[in-house]
LOTOR-649790 format. One record per residue (C-alpha): residue number from 1; residue in three letters; x, y, z. Coordinates in steps of 0.5 Angstrom, whole numbers, plus 2048, in hexadecimal, padded with zeros to 3 digits. Layout:
! LOTOR-649790
+-----+-----+------+-------+-----+
:   k :   r : east : north :  up :
+-----+-----+------+-------+-----+
: NUM : ALA :    X :     Y :   Z :
...
+-----+-----+------+-------+-----+
***
This chain:
! LOTOR-649790
+-----+-----+------+-------+-----+
:   k :   r : east : north :  up :
+-----+-----+------+-------+-----+
:   1 : UNK :  980 :   8F6 : 870 :
:   2 : UNK :  980 :   8F4 : 877 :
:   3 : UNK :  97C :   8EE : 87A :
:   4 : UNK :  977 :   8EF : 880 :
:   5 : UNK :  97B :   8ED : 886 :
:   6 : UNK :  978 :   8E6 : 889 :
:   7 : UNK :  97D :   8E7 : 88F :
:   8 : UNK :  979 :   8E3 : 895 :
:   9 : UNK :  973 :   8E2 : 892 :
:  10 : UNK :  974 :   8DC : 88D :
:  11 : UNK :  971 :   8D7 : 891 :
:  12 : UNK :  96B :   8DB : 892 :
:  13 : UNK :  96A :   8DC : 88B :
:  14 : UNK :  96A :   8D5 : 88A :
:  15 : UNK :  965 :   8D4 : 88F :
:  16 : UNK :  961 :   8D9 : 88B :
:  17 : UNK :  961 :   8D5 : 885 :
:  18 : UNK :  95F :   8CF : 888 :
:  19 : UNK :  959 :   8D2 : 88B :
:  20 : UNK :  957 :   8D5 : 884 :
:  21 : UNK :  956 :   8CE : 882 :
:  22 : UNK :  952 :   8CB : 888 :
:  23 : UNK :  94E :   8D1 : 888 :
:  24 : UNK :  94C :   8D0 : 881 :
:  25 : UNK :  94A :   8C9 : 882 :
:  26 : UNK :  942 :   8C9 : 880 :
:  27 : UNK :  93D :   8C4 : 87D :
:  28 : UNK :  93E :   8C8 : 877 :
:  29 : UNK :  944 :   8C7 : 873 :
:  30 : UNK :  943 :   8CD : 86F :
:  31 : UNK :  944 :   8D2 : 875 :
:  32 : UNK :  94B :   8CF : 876 :
:  33 : UNK :  94D :   8CF : 86F :
:  34 : UNK :  94B :   8D6 : 86E :
:  35 : UNK :  94E :   8D9 : 874 :
:  36 : UNK :  955 :   8D5 : 874 :
:  37 : UNK :  955 :   8D7 : 86C :
:  38 : UNK :  956 :   8DF : 86F :
:  39 : UNK :  959 :   8DD : 875 :
:  40 : UNK :  95F :   8D9 : 872 :
:  41 : UNK :  960 :   8DE : 86C :
:  42 : UNK :  966 :   8E1 : 86E :
:  43 : UNK :  964 :   8E7 : 874 :
:  44 : UNK :  96A :   8E9 : 878 :
:  45 : UNK :  965 :   8E8 : 87F :
:  46 : UNK :  967 :   8EF : 881 :
:  47 : UNK :  961 :   8F0 : 885 :
:  48 : UNK :  962 :   8E9 : 889 :
:  49 : UNK :  969 :   8EB : 88A :
:  50 : UNK :  967 :   8F2 : 88C :
:  51 : UNK :  962 :   8EF : 891 :
:  52 : UNK :  967 :   8EA : 894 :
:  53 : UNK :  96D :   8EF : 895 :
:  54 : UNK :  969 :   8F4 : 898 :
:  55 : UNK :  967 :   8EF : 89D :
:  56 : UNK :  96E :   8ED : 89E :
:  57 : UNK :  970 :   8F4 : 89F :
:  58 : UNK :  96B :   8F5 : 8A4 :
:  59 : UNK :  96E :   8EF : 8A8 :
:  60 : UNK :  968 :   8EA : 8A6 :
:  61 : UNK :  96A :   8E3 : 8A8 :
:  62 : UNK :  963 :   8DF : 8A7 :
:  63 : UNK :  960 :   8DC : 8A1 :
:  64 : UNK :  95A :   8E0 : 89F :
:  65 : UNK :  95E :   8E4 : 89A :
:  66 : UNK :  95E :   8DE : 895 :
:  67 : UNK :  956 :   8DE : 894 :
:  68 : UNK :  956 :   8E5 : 894 :
:  69 : UNK :  95C :   8E5 : 88E :
:  70 : UNK :  957 :   8E0 : 88B :
:  71 : UNK :  951 :   8E5 : 88B :
:  72 : UNK :  955 :   8EB : 888 :
:  73 : UNK :  957 :   8E7 : 882 :
:  74 : UNK :  950 :   8E4 : 881 :
:  75 : UNK :  94D :   8EB : 881 :
:  76 : UNK :  952 :   8ED : 87D :
:  77 : UNK :  951 :   8E7 : 878 :
:  78 : UNK :  949 :   8E8 : 878 :
:  79 : UNK :  94B :   8F0 : 876 :
:  80 : UNK :  94F :   8ED : 870 :
:  81 : UNK :  94A :   8E8 : 86E :
:  82 : UNK :  944 :   8EE : 86E :
:  83 : UNK :  949 :   8F3 : 86B :
:  84 : UNK :  94A :   8EF : 865 :
:  85 : UNK :  943 :   8EE : 864 :
:  86 : UNK :  941 :   8F5 : 864 :
:  87 : UNK :  947 :   8F7 : 860 :
:  88 : UNK :  946 :   8F1 : 85B :
:  89 : UNK :  94E :   8F0 : 85C :
:  90 : UNK :  951 :   8EB : 858 :
:  91 : UNK :  958 :   8EA : 85C :
:  92 : UNK :  95A :   8EA : 863 :
:  93 : UNK :  961 :   8E9 : 865 :
:  94 : UNK :  963 :   8E7 : 85E :
:  95 : UNK :  95E :   8E2 : 85D :
:  96 : UNK :  956 :   8E1 : 85B :
:  97 : UNK :  952 :   8E4 : 860 :
:  98 : UNK :  94D :   8E0 : 864 :
:  99 : UNK :  947 :   8E3 : 861 :
: 100 : UNK :  94A :   8E1 : 85A :
: 101 : UNK :  94C :   8DA : 85C :
: 102 : UNK :  946 :   8D8 : 860 :
: 103 : UNK :  941 :   8DD : 85E :
: 104 : UNK :  93E :   8E4 : 862 :
: 105 : UNK :  939 :   8E0 : 866 :
: 106 : UNK :  93E :   8DB : 869 :
: 107 : UNK :  942 :   8E1 : 86B :
: 108 : UNK :  93D :   8E5 : 86E :
: 109 : UNK :  93A :   8DF : 872 :
: 110 : UNK :  941 :   8DD : 874 :
: 111 : UNK :  943 :   8E4 : 876 :
: 112 : UNK :  93D :   8E4 : 87A :
: 113 : UNK :  93E :   8DE : 87E :
: 114 : UNK :  945 :   8E0 : 880 :
: 115 : UNK :  942 :   8E6 : 883 :
: 116 : UNK :  93D :   8E2 : 887 :
: 117 : UNK :  943 :   8DD : 889 :
: 118 : UNK :  947 :   8E3 : 88B :
: 119 : UNK :  942 :   8E5 : 890 :
: 120 : UNK :  941 :   8DE : 892 :
: 121 : UNK :  948 :   8DD : 894 :
: 122 : UNK :  948 :   8E4 : 897 :
: 123 : UNK :  942 :   8E2 : 89C :
: 124 : UNK :  946 :   8DC : 89E :
: 125 : UNK :  94B :   8E1 : 8A1 :
: 126 : UNK :  946 :   8E4 : 8A6 :
: 127 : UNK :  94A :   8EB : 8A5 :
: 128 : UNK :  945 :   8F0 : 8A4 :
: 129 : UNK :  94A :   8F6 : 8A3 :
: 130 : UNK :  94D :   8F1 : 89D :
: 131 : UNK :  946 :   8F0 : 89A :
: 132 : UNK :  945 :   8F8 : 89A :
: 133 : UNK :  94C :   8F9 : 897 :
: 134 : UNK :  94A :   8F4 : 891 :
: 135 : UNK :  943 :   8F6 : 891 :
: 136 : UNK :  945 :   8FE : 890 :
: 137 : UNK :  94A :   8FC : 88B :
: 138 : UNK :  946 :   8F8 : 887 :
: 139 : UNK :  940 :   8FD : 887 :
: 140 : UNK :  945 :   903 : 885 :
: 141 : UNK :  947 :   8FE : 87F :
: 142 : UNK :  940 :   8FD : 87D :
: 143 : UNK :  93F :   905 : 87D :
: 144 : UNK :  946 :   906 : 879 :
: 145 : UNK :  944 :   901 : 874 :
: 146 : UNK :  93D :   904 : 873 :
: 147 : UNK :  940 :   90B : 873 :
: 148 : UNK :  945 :   909 : 86D :
: 149 : UNK :  93F :   906 : 869 :
: 150 : UNK :  93B :   90D : 86A :
: 151 : UNK :  942 :   911 : 868 :
: 152 : UNK :  943 :   90C : 861 :
: 153 : UNK :  945 :   911 : 85B :
: 154 : UNK :  943 :   917 : 860 :
: 155 : UNK :  949 :   91C : 85D :
: 156 : UNK :  947 :   921 : 863 :
: 157 : UNK :  94A :   91C : 868 :
: 158 : UNK :  94F :   91F : 86C :
: 159 : UNK :  955 :   91D : 870 :
: 160 : UNK :  951 :   91D : 877 :
: 161 : UNK :  94B :   919 : 874 :
: 162 : UNK :  950 :   914 : 871 :
: 163 : UNK :  954 :   914 : 878 :
: 164 : UNK :  94E :   912 : 87B :
: 165 : UNK :  94C :   90D : 877 :
: 166 : UNK :  953 :   909 : 877 :
: 167 : UNK :  953 :   90A : 87F :
: 168 : UNK :  94D :   907 : 880 :
: 169 : UNK :  94D :   902 : 87A :
: 170 : UNK :  955 :   900 : 87B :
: 171 : UNK :  958 :   903 : 881 :
: 172 : UNK :  953 :   901 : 887 :
: 173 : UNK :  955 :   8F9 : 886 :
: 174 : UNK :  95C :   8FB : 887 :
: 175 : UNK :  95A :   8FF : 88D :
: 176 : UNK :  956 :   8FA : 88F :
: 177 : UNK :  95B :   8F4 : 88F :
: 178 : UNK :  960 :   8F9 : 893 :
: 179 : UNK :  95B :   8FB : 898 :
: 180 : UNK :  959 :   8F4 : 899 :
: 181 : UNK :  960 :   8F2 : 89B :
: 182 : UNK :  960 :   8F7 : 8A0 :
: 183 : UNK :  959 :   8F5 : 8A3 :
: 184 : UNK :  95A :   8EE : 8A4 :
: 185 : UNK :  961 :   8F0 : 8A7 :
: 186 : UNK :  95D :   8F3 : 8AD :
: 187 : UNK :  960 :   8FA : 8AB :
: 188 : UNK :  95C :   900 : 8AB :
: 189 : UNK :  95D :   908 : 8AA :
: 190 : UNK :  963 :   90A : 8A6 :
: 191 : UNK :  965 :   903 : 8A4 :
: 192 : UNK :  95E :   901 : 8A0 :
: 193 : UNK :  95E :   908 : 89D :
: 194 : UNK :  965 :   909 : 89A :
: 195 : UNK :  964 :   902 : 897 :
: 196 : UNK :  95D :   903 : 894 :
: 197 : UNK :  960 :   90A : 891 :
: 198 : UNK :  966 :   906 : 88F :
: 199 : UNK :  962 :   901 : 88B :
: 200 : UNK :  95E :   906 : 888 :
: 201 : UNK :  964 :   90A : 886 :
: 202 : UNK :  967 :   904 : 882 :
: 203 : UNK :  960 :   902 : 880 :
: 204 : UNK :  95F :   909 : 87C :
: 205 : UNK :  966 :   908 : 879 :
: 206 : UNK :  965 :   901 : 877 :
: 207 : UNK :  95F :   904 : 873 :
: 208 : UNK :  962 :   90A : 870 :
: 209 : UNK :  968 :   906 : 86E :
: 210 : UNK :  963 :   901 : 86A :
: 211 : UNK :  960 :   908 : 867 :
: 212 : UNK :  967 :   90A : 865 :
: 213 : UNK :  969 :   902 : 862 :
: 214 : UNK :  962 :   902 : 85E :
: 215 : UNK :  965 :   908 : 85A :
: 216 : UNK :  96C :   905 : 859 :
: 217 : UNK :  96B :   8FD : 85A :
: 218 : UNK :  96A :   8F8 : 855 :
: 219 : UNK :  967 :   8F1 : 854 :
: 220 : UNK :  96D :   8EE : 857 :
: 221 : UNK :  96B :   8F0 : 85E :
: 222 : UNK :  964 :   8EE : 85D :
: 223 : UNK :  961 :   8F4 : 85B :
: 224 : UNK :  960 :   8F8 : 854 :
: 225 : UNK :  962 :   8FF : 854 :
: 226 : UNK :  95D :   904 : 855 :
: 227 : UNK :  958 :   8FE : 858 :
: 228 : UNK :  955 :   903 : 85D :
: 229 : UNK :  953 :   908 : 857 :
: 230 : UNK :  950 :   903 : 853 :
: 231 : UNK :  94B :   901 : 859 :
: 232 : UNK :  94A :   909 : 859 :
: 233 : UNK :  94D :   90A : 860 :
: 234 : UNK :  951 :   910 : 861 :
: 235 : UNK :  957 :   90F : 866 :
: 236 : UNK :  95C :   914 : 868 :
: 237 : UNK :  960 :   914 : 862 :
: 238 : UNK :  95A :   916 : 85E :
: 239 : UNK :  957 :   91B : 863 :
: 240 : UNK :  95D :   91E : 864 :
: 241 : UNK :  95E :   91F : 85C :
: 242 : UNK :  957 :   922 : 85B :
: 243 : UNK :  957 :   927 : 861 :
: 244 : UNK :  95D :   92A : 85D :
: 245 : UNK :  95B :   929 : 856 :
: 246 : UNK :  958 :   92F : 852 :
: 247 : UNK :  951 :   92F : 84F :
: 248 : UNK :  952 :   92B : 849 :
: 249 : UNK :  956 :   926 : 84C :
: 250 : UNK :  951 :   925 : 851 :
: 251 : UNK :  94C :   924 : 84C :
: 252 : UNK :  950 :   91F : 848 :
: 253 : UNK :  951 :   91B : 84F :
: 254 : UNK :  949 :   91B : 850 :
: 255 : UNK :  948 :   919 : 849 :
: 256 : UNK :  94C :   913 : 84A :
: 257 : UNK :  94A :   911 : 851 :
: 258 : UNK :  943 :   910 : 84F :
: 259 : UNK :  945 :   90C : 849 :
: 260 : UNK :  942 :   904 : 84A :
: 261 : UNK :  949 :   902 : 847 :
: 262 : UNK :  94F :   906 : 846 :
: 263 : UNK :  954 :   905 : 840 :
: 264 : UNK :  95B :   905 : 841 :
: 265 : UNK :  95B :   90D : 83E :
: 266 : UNK :  957 :   90E : 844 :
: 267 : UNK :  95B :   90B : 849 :
: 268 : UNK :  961 :   90E : 846 :
: 269 : UNK :  95E :   915 : 847 :
: 270 : UNK :  95C :   914 : 84E :
: 271 : UNK :  963 :   911 : 850 :
: 272 : UNK :  967 :   917 : 84C :
: 273 : UNK :  963 :   91C : 850 :
: 274 : UNK :  964 :   918 : 857 :
: 275 : UNK :  96C :   919 : 855 :
: 276 : UNK :  96B :   920 : 853 :
: 277 : UNK :  969 :   922 : 85A :
: 278 : UNK :  96D :   91E : 85E :
: 279 : UNK :  967 :   91A : 861 :
: 280 : UNK :  96B :   913 : 862 :
: 281 : UNK :  971 :   916 : 865 :
: 282 : UNK :  96C :   91A : 869 :
: 283 : UNK :  968 :   914 : 86B :
: 284 : UNK :  96E :   910 : 86D :
: 285 : UNK :  970 :   917 : 872 :
: 286 : UNK :  96A :   916 : 875 :
: 287 : UNK :  96B :   90F : 876 :
: 288 : UNK :  972 :   910 : 879 :
: 289 : UNK :  96F :   916 : 87E :
: 290 : UNK :  96A :   910 : 881 :
: 291 : UNK :  96F :   90C : 882 :
: 292 : UNK :  973 :   911 : 886 :
: 293 : UNK :  96D :   912 : 88A :
: 294 : UNK :  96D :   90B : 88B :
: 295 : UNK :  974 :   90A : 88D :
: 296 : UNK :  973 :   910 : 892 :
: 297 : UNK :  96D :   90C : 895 :
: 298 : UNK :  972 :   907 : 897 :
: 299 : UNK :  976 :   90C : 89B :
: 300 : UNK :  973 :   90A : 8A2 :
: 301 : UNK :  976 :   903 : 8A1 :
: 302 : UNK :  97D :   901 : 8A3 :
: 303 : UNK :  981 :   8FE : 89E :
: 304 : UNK :  980 :   8F6 : 89D :
: 305 : UNK :  97F :   8F1 : 897 :
: 306 : UNK :  978 :   8F2 : 897 :
: 307 : UNK :  979 :   8FA : 896 :
: 308 : UNK :  97E :   8F8 : 891 :
: 309 : UNK :  979 :   8F4 : 88D :
: 310 : UNK :  973 :   8F9 : 88E :
: 311 : UNK :  978 :   8FE : 88A :
: 312 : UNK :  97A :   8F9 : 885 :
: 313 : UNK :  973 :   8F8 : 884 :
: 314 : UNK :  972 :   900 : 883 :
: 315 : UNK :  978 :   900 : 87E :
: 316 : UNK :  976 :   8FA : 87A :
: 317 : UNK :  96F :   8FE : 879 :
: 318 : UNK :  973 :   903 : 875 :
: 319 : UNK :  978 :   8FF : 872 :
: 320 : UNK :  973 :   8F9 : 86F :
: 321 : UNK :  972 :   8F8 : 868 :
: 322 : UNK :  96B :   8F5 : 869 :
+-----+-----+------+-------+-----+
***
């Protein structure tokens, strides 16, 4: 599996990491401890890299992309902290989640702090278009989270419903990252729109690949197989299977999805149905479609090391194991 290309942005990423530290210095050590625990837990920094490379491909030569990259990762970290509390998740990237280590209260409050700190950093850049881009994204993310909660264990959830959830919950932050890189560069029109669409498409693919991995992965990759199912979440593989199942199979899935605790037999039953209808392969194919759209969004840019990096990021989304 390929790594994400760092061509030309290594120094910027180092500065982003340094600013993580400086922005987390407070009179309350717990904030630094919890935030650092999550930020340092093995994430690939896809969103900060995406923002930096998007700025570079638009010819940006200033320094504002560094705090913007910090903010995109702070917002992402805040959502992870909140998500794990909502899901009561025991693991995050192969180790105990922050809510298990520090408690749900600390996770929620530090997540709140990171959101607040993010907009304080943005306000200091004095760029209303950038602030709007981030506020639009975080508003949609919150809406997606609530819609996902409402749709928990709802076997009538359609593909259209689900795509709306993942666009809002996951993809818009990728899109915000690539859009912000273009905005800070002084670009407008096609440049901003194409980079926004590129980010949105790789964000959709990212979540769809997560959905597929949840049905084929294992603890080695930081998650248990069928973890989404155990949380009552209907993701693309299961939705696809339900839409193709006969009445008896649908009734079986409904009975299982409503259980508070699944047995190994329950999990095997659902996995067999997902495999029977080729739902994992279907999910991966939809992810690949989004990646091809993302690459098409880059056609307006001339060949460069930064365009290659964006293509590498797109390819990594499909090839990753976690």
